C-alpha positions in Angstrom: 0.0 0.0 0.0 1.4 3.4 -1.0 1.7 6.2 1.6 -0.9 8.8 1.0 0.7 12.2 0.2 -1.3 15.3 1.0 -2.2 17.3 -2.0 0.0 20.4 -2.0 -1.2 22.2 -5.1 -2.1 25.7 -4.4 -3.8 28.2 -6.5 -1.5 30.9 -7.9 -2.8 34.2 -6.9 -2.2 36.9 -9.5 -1.5 40.2 -7.7 -4.1 42.9 -8.5 -2.5 45.9 -10.2 -2.7 49.2 -8.4 -3.3 51.1 -11.6 -3.0 50.7 -15.4 -1.2 53.4 -17.3 -0.8 53.5 -21.1 2.2 55.5 -22.2 2.8 56.3 -25.8 6.4 57.7 -26.1 9.1 57.5 -28.7 12.4 56.2 -27.3 15.5 55.6 -29.3 18.9 53.9 -28.8 22.1 55.9 -29.2 25.7 55.9 -28.1 26.3 57.1 -24.6 27.6 60.7 -24.2 29.6 62.1 -21.3 26.7 64.3 -20.3 24.7 61.1 -19.6 27.0 59.7 -16.9 25.5 61.5 -13.9 22.0 60.8 -15.1 22.8 57.1 -15.4 23.2 57.1 -11.6 19.6 58.3 -11.3 20.7 61.5 -9.5 22.9 59.6 -7.1 20.6 56.8 -6.0 22.8 54.4 -7.9 26.0 56.2 -6.9 27.8 53.0 -6.0 27.9 52.2 -9.7 29.5 55.6 -10.6 33.0 54.1 -11.1 31.6 51.2 -13.2 29.7 53.6 -15.4 32.8 55.8 -15.9 35.0 52.8 -16.7 32.5 51.5 -19.2 32.3 55.0 -20.8 36.1 55.2 -21.0 36.2 51.7 -22.7 33.5 52.9 -25.1 35.6 56.0 -26.0 38.6 53.7 -26.5 36.6 51.4 -28.8 36.8 48.4 -26.4 33.1 48.3 -25.6 29.9 49.7 -27.1 27.9 51.6 -24.5 24.3 52.3 -25.6 21.5 54.1 -23.9 17.8 54.2 -24.4 16.9 57.9 -24.7 13.5 59.3 -23.8 13.2 63.0 -24.5 16.9 63.5 -23.9 17.1 61.4 -20.7 18.8 58.0 -20.7 16.2 55.6 -19.2 18.2 52.4 -19.9 21.6 51.2 -20.7 23.6 48.3 -22.0 27.3 47.6 -22.5 28.7 45.2 -25.1 32.3 44.0 -25.0 33.9 44.1 -28.4 
């Protein structure tokens, strides 16, 4: 006789959204510029990454990496770095 195992399946509860917002905005990808560096720390809240951001920028300038930002109305809202 097999040991009876309790059924442990639980319903997955989908969290209820607080609000739904539809945003229609044009964003484009471009090379990082030196003026972006401070903004990429989100006004200091990501200050611990300042050295990393500066190092990646320098590598981009030297052609060792490609540093791209997603630009929304002149503000970098995202970033990615590709090693070459």
